[in-house]
C-alpha positions as semicolon CSV with decimal commas, in nm:
position;residue;x (nm);y (nm);z (nm)
1;X;-0,011;-0,060;-0,048
2;X;0,291;0,237;0,081
3;X;0,420;0,159;-0,259
4;X;0,081;0,273;-0,416
5;X;0,037;0,608;-0,184
6;X;0,418;0,649;-0,339
7;X;0,309;0,638;-0,684
8;X;0,019;0,906;-0,623
9;X;0,238;1,136;-0,467
10;X;0,494;1,132;-0,692
11;X;0,310;1,085;-1,014
12;X;0,590;1,274;-1,232
13;X;0,863;1,074;-1,085
14;X;0,680;0,737;-1,227
15;X;0,601;0,921;-1,556
16;X;1,013;1,020;-1,571
17;X;1,145;0,680;-1,544
18;X;0,867;0,479;-1,767
19;X;0,998;0,818;-1,994
20;X;1,350;0,694;-2,015
21;X;1,337;0,331;-2,006
22;X;1,120;0,382;-2,369
23;X;1,362;0,635;-2,453
24;X;1,703;0,342;-2,355
25;X;1,483;0,111;-2,576
26;X;1,477;0,381;-2,838
27;X;1,824;0,452;-2,901
28;X;1,928;0,118;-2,832
29;X;1,681;0,016;-3,141
30;X;1,847;0,259;-3,323
31;X;2,189;0,146;-3,249
32;X;2,085;-0,166;-3,303
33;X;2,022;-0,136;-3,662
34;X;2,309;-0,027;-3,897
35;X;2,437;-0,291;-3,733
36;X;2,290;-0,532;-3,834
37;X;2,218;-0,427;-4,158
38;X;2,599;-0,403;-4,175
39;X;2,679;-0,715;-4,092
40;X;2,408;-0,867;-4,351
41;X;2,606;-1,137;-4,599
42;X;2,721;-0,999;-4,842
43;X;2,896;-1,321;-5,053
44;X;3,106;-1,324;-5,312
45;X;2,946;-1,494;-5,694
46;X;3,005;-1,849;-5,809
47;X;3,065;-2,010;-6,086
48;X;3,307;-1,812;-6,303
49;X;3,243;-1,899;-6,750
50;X;3,424;-1,748;-7,011
51;X;3,172;-1,803;-7,340
52;X;3,356;-1,755;-7,731
53;X;3,102;-1,593;-7,858
54;X;2,733;-1,523;-7,736
55;X;2,582;-1,856;-7,936
56;X;2,861;-2,095;-7,731
57;X;2,829;-2,305;-7,453
58;X;2,985;-2,195;-7,120
59;X;3,335;-2,256;-7,035
60;X;3,299;-2,285;-6,636
61;X;3,655;-2,226;-6,474
62;X;3,653;-2,488;-6,244
63;X;3,611;-2,738;-6,554
64;X;3,935;-2,626;-6,616
65;X;4,132;-2,389;-6,881
66;X;3,862;-2,218;-7,071
67;X;3,955;-2,187;-7,497
68;X;3,831;-1,863;-7,696
69;X;3,813;-1,885;-8,024
70;X;3,713;-1,484;-8,072
71;X;3,999;-1,230;-7,919
72;X;3,623;-1,093;-7,765
73;X;3,537;-1,359;-7,527
74;X;3,181;-1,330;-7,264
75;X;3,328;-1,334;-6,927
76;X;3,079;-1,395;-6,696
77;X;2,901;-1,500;-6,314
78;X;2,661;-1,595;-6,114
79;X;2,537;-1,470;-5,810
80;X;2,519;-1,797;-5,640
81;X;2,235;-2,019;-5,447
82;X;1,869;-1,788;-5,403
83;X;1,972;-1,691;-5,060
84;X;2,288;-1,522;-5,193
85;X;2,260;-1,137;-5,194
86;X;1,914;-1,099;-5,221
87;X;1,737;-0,768;-5,166
88;X;2,068;-0,573;-5,388
89;X;1,938;-0,421;-5,692
90;X;2,278;-0,179;-5,730
91;X;2,480;-0,503;-5,674
92;X;2,765;-0,540;-5,940
93;X;3,031;-0,792;-6,062
94;X;3,327;-0,605;-6,114
95;X;3,552;-0,782;-6,385
96;X;3,960;-0,744;-6,401
97;X;4,130;-0,938;-6,732
98;X;4,557;-1,010;-6,779
99;X;4,786;-1,129;-6,966
100;X;4,920;-1,468;-6,741
101;X;5,141;-1,323;-6,460
102;X;5,123;-0,939;-6,547
103;X;4,922;-0,686;-6,485
104;X;4,539;-0,638;-6,572
105;X;4,498;-0,478;-6,920
106;X;4,104;-0,411;-6,866
107;X;3,847;-0,369;-6,601
108;X;3,448;-0,370;-6,654
109;X;3,128;-0,392;-6,411
110;X;2,798;-0,453;-6,562
111;X;2,520;-0,533;-6,312
112;X;2,451;-0,847;-6,117
113;X;2,092;-0,810;-6,043
114;X;2,026;-1,012;-6,405
115;X;2,192;-1,351;-6,346
116;X;2,423;-1,398;-6,495
117;X;2,621;-1,136;-6,520
118;X;2,815;-1,134;-6,832
119;X;3,152;-0,849;-6,947
120;X;3,258;-0,827;-7,292
121;X;3,610;-0,812;-7,305
122;X;3,612;-0,490;-7,605
123;X;3,835;-0,499;-7,995
124;X;4,169;-0,431;-7,995
125;X;4,233;-0,597;-7,588
126;X;4,337;-0,966;-7,631
127;X;4,585;-1,108;-7,844
128;X;4,627;-1,462;-7,917
129;X;4,748;-1,646;-7,560
130;X;4,719;-1,696;-7,245
131;X;4,525;-1,491;-7,017
132;X;4,365;-1,497;-6,674
133;X;4,047;-1,298;-6,536
134;X;3,877;-1,261;-6,207
135;X;3,572;-1,089;-6,074
136;X;3,414;-0,988;-5,746
137;X;3,046;-0,840;-5,625
138;X;2,977;-0,481;-5,555
139;X;2,751;-0,347;-5,427
140;X;2,736;0,055;-5,307
141;X;3,171;0,061;-5,070
142;X;3,079;-0,281;-5,049
143;X;3,275;-0,557;-5,215
144;X;3,331;-0,905;-5,137
145;X;3,681;-1,067;-5,226
146;X;3,801;-1,205;-5,551
147;X;3,740;-1,477;-5,669
148;X;4,076;-1,685;-5,760
149;X;4,243;-1,594;-6,089
150;X;4,108;-1,808;-6,389
151;X;4,350;-1,874;-6,700
152;X;4,204;-1,891;-7,043
153;X;4,394;-1,937;-7,360
154;X;4,272;-1,763;-7,656
155;X;4,392;-1,897;-7,981
156;X;4,190;-1,823;-8,321
157;X;4,410;-1,959;-8,559
158;X;4,528;-2,276;-8,490
159;X;4,116;-2,386;-8,545
160;X;4,051;-2,731;-8,623
161;X;3,787;-2,800;-8,960
162;X;3,485;-2,902;-8,811
163;X;3,255;-3,225;-8,912
164;X;2,973;-3,204;-9,160
165;X;2,681;-3,233;-8,947
166;X;2,505;-3,551;-8,894
167;X;2,184;-3,672;-8,796
168;X;1,964;-3,426;-8,881
169;X;1,620;-3,406;-8,685
170;X;1,345;-3,181;-8,634
171;X;1,060;-3,138;-8,335
172;X;0,710;-3,035;-8,456
173;X;0,688;-2,823;-8,089
174;X;0,797;-2,792;-7,773
175;X;0,852;-3,108;-7,523
176;X;0,759;-3,372;-7,893
177;X;0,957;-3,623;-7,995
178;X;1,242;-3,536;-8,275
179;X;1,148;-3,656;-8,622
180;X;1,500;-3,801;-8,742
181;X;1,531;-3,725;-9,227
182;X;1,493;-4,054;-9,390
183;X;1,255;-4,189;-9,742
184;X;0,913;-4,024;-9,455
185;X;0,958;-3,626;-9,456
186;X;0,939;-3,472;-9,153
187;X;0,575;-3,285;-9,038
188;X;0,560;-2,967;-8,781
189;X;0,283;-2,720;-8,732
190;X;0,317;-2,441;-8,914
191;X;0,110;-2,246;-8,584
192;X;0,457;-2,331;-8,368
193;X;0,781;-2,240;-8,391
194;X;0,968;-2,593;-8,512
195;X;1,337;-2,695;-8,327
196;X;1,646;-2,784;-8,517
197;X;1,849;-2,999;-8,418
198;X;2,240;-3,214;-8,502
199;X;2,478;-3,429;-8,449
200;X;2,859;-3,428;-8,438
201;X;3,080;-3,804;-8,550
202;X;3,265;-3,771;-8,289
203;X;3,203;-3,848;-7,925
204;X;3,284;-3,525;-7,807
205;X;3,185;-3,213;-7,890
206;X;3,315;-2,871;-7,875
207;X;3,211;-2,581;-7,678
208;X;3,328;-2,352;-7,924
209;X;3,126;-2,557;-8,213
210;X;2,815;-2,357;-8,326
211;X;2,531;-2,448;-8,615
212;X;2,450;-2,326;-8,903
213;X;2,099;-2,422;-9,022
214;X;1,915;-2,294;-9,359
215;X;1,575;-2,355;-9,424
216;X;1,452;-2,282;-9,783
217;X;1,102;-2,281;-10,022
218;X;1,088;-2,229;-10,363
219;X;1,054;-1,823;-10,424
220;X;1,113;-1,763;-10,045
221;X;1,434;-1,634;-9,915
222;X;1,637;-1,842;-9,634
223;X;1,561;-1,905;-9,333
224;X;1,917;-1,858;-9,146
225;X;2,006;-2,032;-8,792
226;X;2,243;-2,071;-8,574
227;X;2,325;-2,151;-8,189
228;X;2,311;-2,472;-8,001
229;X;2,390;-2,819;-8,275
230;X;2,168;-2,993;-8,034
231;X;1,864;-2,686;-8,100
232;X;1,742;-2,407;-8,267
233;X;1,462;-2,319;-8,231
234;X;1,230;-2,116;-8,583
235;X;1,005;-1,835;-8,441
236;X;0,696;-1,900;-8,418
237;X;0,440;-1,874;-8,699
238;X;0,857;-1,855;-8,957
239;X;0,728;-2,127;-9,148
240;X;0,390;-2,094;-9,345
241;X;0,222;-2,450;-9,428
242;X;0,433;-2,572;-9,735
243;X;0,729;-2,827;-9,826
244;X;1,000;-2,704;-9,708
245;X;1,427;-2,859;-9,678
246;X;1,669;-2,729;-9,416
247;X;2,065;-2,781;-9,387
248;X;2,300;-2,762;-9,182
249;X;2,717;-2,701;-9,106
250;X;2,935;-2,653;-8,887
251;X;3,121;-2,401;-8,765
252;X;3,387;-2,353;-8,461
253;X;3,618;-1,975;-8,451
254;X;3,642;-1,827;-8,819
255;X;3,670;-2,231;-8,978
256;X;3,328;-2,385;-9,074
257;X;3,269;-2,754;-9,240
258;X;3,091;-2,870;-9,517
259;X;2,735;-2,812;-9,583
260;X;2,521;-3,164;-9,496
261;X;2,221;-3,312;-9,757
262;X;1,928;-3,117;-9,791
263;X;1,626;-3,306;-9,585
264;X;1,315;-3,248;-9,681
265;X;0,966;-3,164;-9,431
266;X;0,583;-3,035;-9,449
267;X;0,465;-2,717;-9,243
268;X;0,129;-2,798;-9,171
């Protein structure tokens, strides 16, 4: 009861104590907020890779020494797992490229928000030889550690002539099986964009190998398609109903194989 009387007799003191507690709590929250943000995980990117061009397959540094058939390779990297560096719309990737064992000769920074990030080395910087590149993530004043140097080779001279494509085939529409060229002409849908594919007679395929398809019909300009040997899609509606034929050749660097025999097919 005496405590109650004290509270009644000294209301100002009680209010002051409560106010001091609230002030202390507020100050604690304000002080701790930046500390949480400052210690939020900021990871280095992962999966550095190289592509000779935008048509070739990625060559990951962890799988060996990438080989570029151009002097303007595309260097790339990923943010990593979905939990890495999320909620960072301004995150960037900085690449450095150097002759092996020497100082960097080019640096480029591109957005890493859209995964993966790609940086193409400008023309006129890299000649034939051995190089290395590294990459790190940047977000304002925060930077991650550099990934290890990735050694790669630029060789645009010693390029073997590719084999002539074999096993030409076409798929009528997405998720449909492939129809191989033979005695019966494959049939595709005029409403969808068919998918063309070809194989190499060799067991292993160079990541720098590109296939080029020529799709022809009398009285029409040929449709030229290029990309991954195992899957090149024609634009939807590009082949109205009618009879067509297609052929393929492989390309690597500035070398190209002979064209394969023509394969007739029907669009309906």
